[in-house]
Residue frames as qw, qx, qy, qz and C-alpha x, y, z in Angstrom:
[[0.609, 0.654, -0.136, 0.429, 133.59, 107.23, -264.63],
 [0.671, -0.408, -0.198, 0.587, 136.70, 107.90, -262.67],
 [0.067, -0.939, -0.033, 0.336, 137.72, 111.48, -262.10],
 [0.366, -0.539, 0.544, 0.529, 141.06, 110.79, -263.78],
 [0.458, 0.238, 0.763, 0.389, 139.37, 109.64, -267.02],
 [0.263, 0.818, 0.404, -0.313, 137.32, 112.75, -267.78],
 [0.079, 0.799, -0.286, -0.524, 139.87, 114.92, -269.59],
 [0.252, -0.225, 0.848, 0.409, 141.12, 112.00, -271.71],
 [0.356, 0.515, 0.780, 0.014, 137.56, 111.33, -272.89],
 [0.216, 0.886, 0.180, -0.368, 137.07, 114.97, -273.83],
 [0.102, -0.615, 0.576, 0.529, 140.38, 115.11, -275.74],
 [0.305, 0.075, 0.902, 0.297, 139.32, 112.00, -277.70],
 [0.302, 0.716, 0.606, -0.169, 135.91, 113.53, -278.39],
 [0.111, 0.862, -0.108, -0.482, 137.47, 116.75, -279.73],
 [0.192, -0.423, 0.743, 0.483, 139.83, 114.78, -281.95],
 [0.397, 0.365, 0.834, 0.115, 136.79, 113.18, -283.65],
 [0.278, 0.852, 0.258, -0.360, 135.63, 116.60, -284.87],
 [0.732, 0.392, 0.278, 0.482, 136.97, 117.15, -288.42],
 [0.122, 0.927, 0.009, 0.356, 137.31, 120.92, -287.91],
 [0.446, -0.826, 0.312, -0.147, 139.31, 120.54, -284.68],
 [0.968, -0.128, 0.156, 0.151, 141.28, 117.33, -285.30],
 [0.694, 0.516, -0.111, 0.490, 144.17, 118.98, -287.23],
 [0.121, -0.836, 0.244, -0.476, 144.85, 121.29, -284.26],
 [0.347, 0.196, -0.777, 0.488, 147.00, 120.52, -281.22],
 [0.662, -0.544, -0.172, -0.485, 144.67, 119.30, -278.46],
 [0.352, 0.312, -0.732, 0.492, 146.30, 118.82, -275.05],
 [0.670, -0.606, -0.428, -0.013, 145.28, 117.46, -271.67],
 [0.084, -0.886, 0.276, -0.364, 146.64, 119.94, -269.11],
 [0.674, -0.607, 0.418, -0.046, 149.66, 118.95, -267.07],
 [0.949, 0.191, 0.101, 0.228, 152.45, 116.52, -267.73],
 [0.623, -0.421, 0.208, 0.626, 156.16, 116.97, -268.14],
 [0.359, 0.077, 0.479, 0.797, 156.06, 118.27, -271.71],
 [0.140, 0.780, 0.602, -0.098, 152.85, 120.30, -271.46],
 [0.046, -0.858, 0.021, 0.512, 154.43, 123.79, -271.60],
 [0.245, -0.366, 0.652, 0.617, 156.82, 122.82, -274.41],
 [0.255, 0.359, 0.843, 0.307, 154.01, 121.27, -276.48],
 [0.103, 0.853, 0.470, -0.204, 151.69, 124.24, -275.98],
 [0.110, -0.784, 0.219, 0.571, 154.35, 126.83, -276.77],
 [0.292, -0.162, 0.766, 0.550, 155.44, 124.83, -279.82],
 [0.253, 0.571, 0.764, 0.162, 151.88, 124.63, -281.15],
 [0.048, 0.914, 0.260, -0.309, 151.34, 128.36, -280.70],
 [0.182, -0.643, 0.449, 0.594, 154.62, 129.09, -282.50],
 [0.260, -0.050, 0.841, 0.473, 154.10, 126.60, -285.35],
 [0.044, 0.488, 0.784, 0.381, 150.37, 126.71, -286.13],
 [0.065, -0.269, 0.053, -0.959, 149.23, 129.63, -284.00],
 [0.663, -0.302, -0.025, -0.685, 146.30, 127.86, -282.33],
 [0.323, 0.088, -0.920, 0.202, 145.82, 125.11, -279.72],
 [0.673, -0.488, -0.219, -0.512, 143.20, 123.61, -277.40],
 [0.177, 0.263, -0.808, 0.496, 143.79, 122.65, -273.76],
 [0.671, -0.457, -0.468, -0.349, 141.41, 120.52, -271.66],
 [0.111, 0.290, -0.649, 0.694, 141.49, 121.20, -267.89],
 [0.570, -0.536, -0.599, -0.172, 139.42, 119.92, -265.00],
 [0.146, 0.495, -0.383, 0.766, 139.85, 122.65, -262.36],
 [0.288, -0.190, 0.579, -0.739, 137.18, 121.78, -259.77],
 [0.450, -0.269, -0.803, -0.284, 134.45, 119.49, -258.56],
 [0.392, -0.327, 0.341, -0.790, 131.67, 119.90, -256.01],
 [0.009, -0.075, -0.982, 0.175, 130.36, 117.01, -253.90],
 [0.443, -0.315, -0.449, -0.710, 126.67, 116.42, -254.60],
 [0.798, -0.508, -0.178, -0.270, 126.04, 114.18, -251.58],
 [0.108, 0.673, -0.631, 0.370, 128.86, 114.50, -249.07],
 [0.560, -0.328, 0.631, -0.425, 127.35, 111.84, -246.78],
 [0.915, 0.252, -0.073, -0.307, 126.74, 109.18, -249.45],
 [0.835, -0.296, 0.419, 0.199, 128.86, 106.02, -249.77],
 [0.708, 0.388, 0.324, 0.493, 129.98, 106.99, -253.28],
 [0.242, -0.445, 0.100, 0.856, 132.05, 109.96, -254.39],
 [0.335, 0.702, 0.595, 0.200, 129.47, 111.83, -256.45],
 [0.274, -0.478, 0.055, 0.833, 130.95, 115.02, -257.96],
 [0.451, 0.849, 0.274, 0.025, 129.70, 117.71, -260.32],
 [0.622, -0.276, 0.242, 0.692, 132.92, 118.64, -262.11],
 [0.291, 0.887, -0.052, -0.354, 133.78, 121.78, -264.00],
 [0.731, 0.047, 0.454, 0.507, 135.66, 121.01, -267.19],
 [0.152, 0.867, -0.065, -0.470, 137.23, 123.77, -269.26],
 [0.747, 0.300, 0.359, 0.473, 138.42, 123.65, -272.84],
 [0.119, -0.790, 0.102, 0.592, 140.71, 126.62, -273.48],
 [0.687, 0.583, 0.284, 0.328, 141.15, 127.78, -277.05],
 [0.359, -0.718, 0.161, 0.575, 144.36, 129.77, -277.44],
 [0.655, 0.642, 0.261, 0.302, 145.32, 131.69, -280.57],
 [0.360, -0.519, 0.202, 0.748, 148.40, 133.66, -281.50],
 [0.551, 0.756, 0.284, -0.212, 146.83, 135.65, -284.40],
 [0.121, 0.830, -0.448, -0.309, 150.23, 136.75, -285.72],
 [0.139, -0.382, 0.898, 0.168, 151.30, 133.10, -286.15],
 [0.663, 0.252, 0.619, -0.336, 147.96, 131.46, -287.03],
 [0.143, 0.351, -0.697, -0.608, 148.39, 129.70, -290.37],
 [0.261, 0.176, 0.945, -0.094, 145.42, 127.32, -290.00],
 [0.212, -0.239, -0.512, -0.797, 142.70, 129.54, -291.48],
 [0.489, -0.568, -0.659, -0.060, 140.64, 128.80, -288.35],
 [0.076, -0.613, 0.215, -0.757, 139.89, 131.67, -286.00],
 [0.037, 0.105, -0.798, 0.593, 139.69, 131.37, -282.23],
 [0.519, 0.110, 0.349, -0.773, 135.95, 132.05, -282.05],
 [0.737, 0.227, -0.464, -0.437, 135.26, 129.53, -284.85],
 [0.438, 0.164, -0.855, 0.224, 137.09, 126.91, -282.76],
 [0.230, -0.021, 0.620, -0.749, 135.08, 127.89, -279.67],
 [0.694, 0.157, -0.055, -0.701, 131.89, 127.32, -281.65],
 [0.712, 0.221, -0.644, -0.171, 133.07, 123.87, -282.77],
 [0.180, 0.157, -0.838, 0.491, 134.16, 122.92, -279.24],
 [0.435, 0.035, 0.443, -0.783, 130.76, 123.84, -277.81],
 [0.776, 0.218, -0.221, -0.549, 128.95, 121.89, -280.54],
 [0.597, 0.286, -0.749, 0.011, 131.23, 118.85, -280.31],
 [0.189, 0.113, -0.822, 0.525, 131.15, 118.45, -276.54],
 [0.468, -0.073, 0.284, -0.834, 127.63, 119.57, -275.53],
 [0.855, 0.010, 0.146, -0.497, 125.41, 116.59, -274.65],
 [0.573, 0.373, -0.729, -0.002, 128.17, 114.07, -275.35],
 [0.717, -0.443, 0.352, -0.406, 127.73, 111.11, -273.06],
 [0.491, 0.299, -0.818, -0.008, 129.10, 107.70, -272.26],
 [0.818, -0.429, -0.263, -0.279, 127.69, 104.91, -270.12],
 [0.037, -0.560, 0.716, -0.415, 129.22, 103.92, -266.81],
 [0.148, -0.017, -0.967, 0.208, 128.73, 101.08, -264.37],
 [0.088, 0.415, 0.806, -0.412, 125.21, 100.05, -263.36],
 [0.219, 0.673, 0.643, 0.292, 123.47, 101.89, -266.19],
 [0.151, -0.813, -0.152, 0.541, 124.48, 105.39, -265.12],
 [0.575, 0.638, 0.268, 0.437, 125.22, 107.94, -267.80],
 [0.364, -0.503, 0.012, 0.784, 127.88, 110.65, -267.78],
 [0.383, 0.765, 0.421, 0.302, 126.79, 113.63, -269.86],
 [0.366, -0.173, 0.000, 0.914, 128.79, 116.75, -270.65],
 [0.127, 0.847, 0.507, 0.102, 126.67, 119.88, -270.80],
 [0.297, 0.510, -0.024, 0.807, 127.59, 123.44, -271.65],
 [0.383, -0.555, -0.527, 0.517, 127.75, 125.42, -268.43],
 [0.068, 0.928, 0.218, 0.293, 126.87, 129.06, -267.85],
 [0.412, 0.731, -0.173, -0.517, 128.72, 131.08, -268.99],
 [0.938, 0.318, 0.131, 0.035, 129.31, 128.93, -272.07],
 [0.738, 0.241, -0.037, 0.629, 132.56, 130.72, -272.85],
 [0.279, -0.919, -0.051, 0.273, 134.61, 133.56, -271.47],
 [0.552, 0.728, -0.202, 0.352, 137.36, 135.67, -273.00],
 [0.781, -0.402, -0.172, 0.447, 140.64, 135.48, -271.17],
 [0.253, -0.804, 0.131, 0.521, 143.43, 138.01, -270.64],
 [0.706, 0.667, 0.172, 0.166, 144.68, 139.46, -273.89],
 [0.213, -0.875, 0.363, 0.240, 148.22, 140.48, -272.99],
 [0.386, -0.418, 0.727, 0.385, 151.07, 139.69, -275.32],
 [0.406, 0.331, -0.515, -0.679, 148.79, 139.30, -278.35],
 [0.089, -0.054, -0.994, -0.023, 147.43, 135.90, -277.26],
 [0.586, -0.179, -0.134, -0.779, 143.67, 135.45, -277.62],
 [0.091, 0.021, -0.963, 0.251, 142.15, 132.99, -275.10],
 [0.643, -0.251, -0.157, -0.706, 138.62, 131.67, -274.71],
 [0.127, -0.138, 0.916, -0.354, 137.47, 129.29, -271.99],
 [0.618, -0.163, -0.510, -0.575, 134.60, 126.90, -272.88],
 [0.283, -0.273, 0.708, -0.586, 132.89, 125.70, -269.70],
 [0.666, -0.097, -0.639, -0.371, 131.23, 122.31, -269.20],
 [0.568, -0.387, 0.543, -0.482, 129.83, 120.24, -266.34],
 [0.685, 0.111, -0.698, -0.175, 130.21, 116.48, -266.02],
 [0.730, -0.499, 0.262, -0.387, 129.18, 114.20, -263.19],
 [0.473, 0.334, -0.808, 0.108, 131.52, 111.49, -261.93],
 [0.805, -0.427, 0.126, -0.391, 130.48, 108.73, -259.55],
 [0.516, 0.380, -0.740, 0.204, 133.05, 106.49, -257.85],
 [0.819, -0.544, -0.084, -0.161, 132.87, 104.09, -254.96],
 [0.347, -0.766, 0.540, -0.029, 135.78, 103.39, -252.63],
 [0.782, -0.122, 0.606, 0.079, 136.15, 99.90, -254.17],
 [0.720, 0.687, 0.097, 0.010, 136.84, 100.98, -257.77]]
């Protein structure tokens, strides 16, 4: 799997979950990212954001780029505006269940598997009334220079 494909796969996986699918689920970045996130928090009061903040080389001397990537799904809730009937911690629970051990095959029989990382989730800063949880996962990506 290419590094650039990871967050798109996770967004698609979250959208398959019936509890989470009605919510706004965004891949971080892009021109309209801030507008879409702010709009979701104003309209429905809750949103999910998938981010891939870092990766560590497993074998720096190997011919392939073999990375252990950290993937984070942030669950953001504006409790004053939340009209969904779904609380932030309920969404965290569903994210962890939906993504843990999800896998997809890659070239040459390799398997990418998402696993819940330690800590499984963390509470974020709570200023301005926004509740934020970060669900942490690991996924391995393997790419050769010819892909």
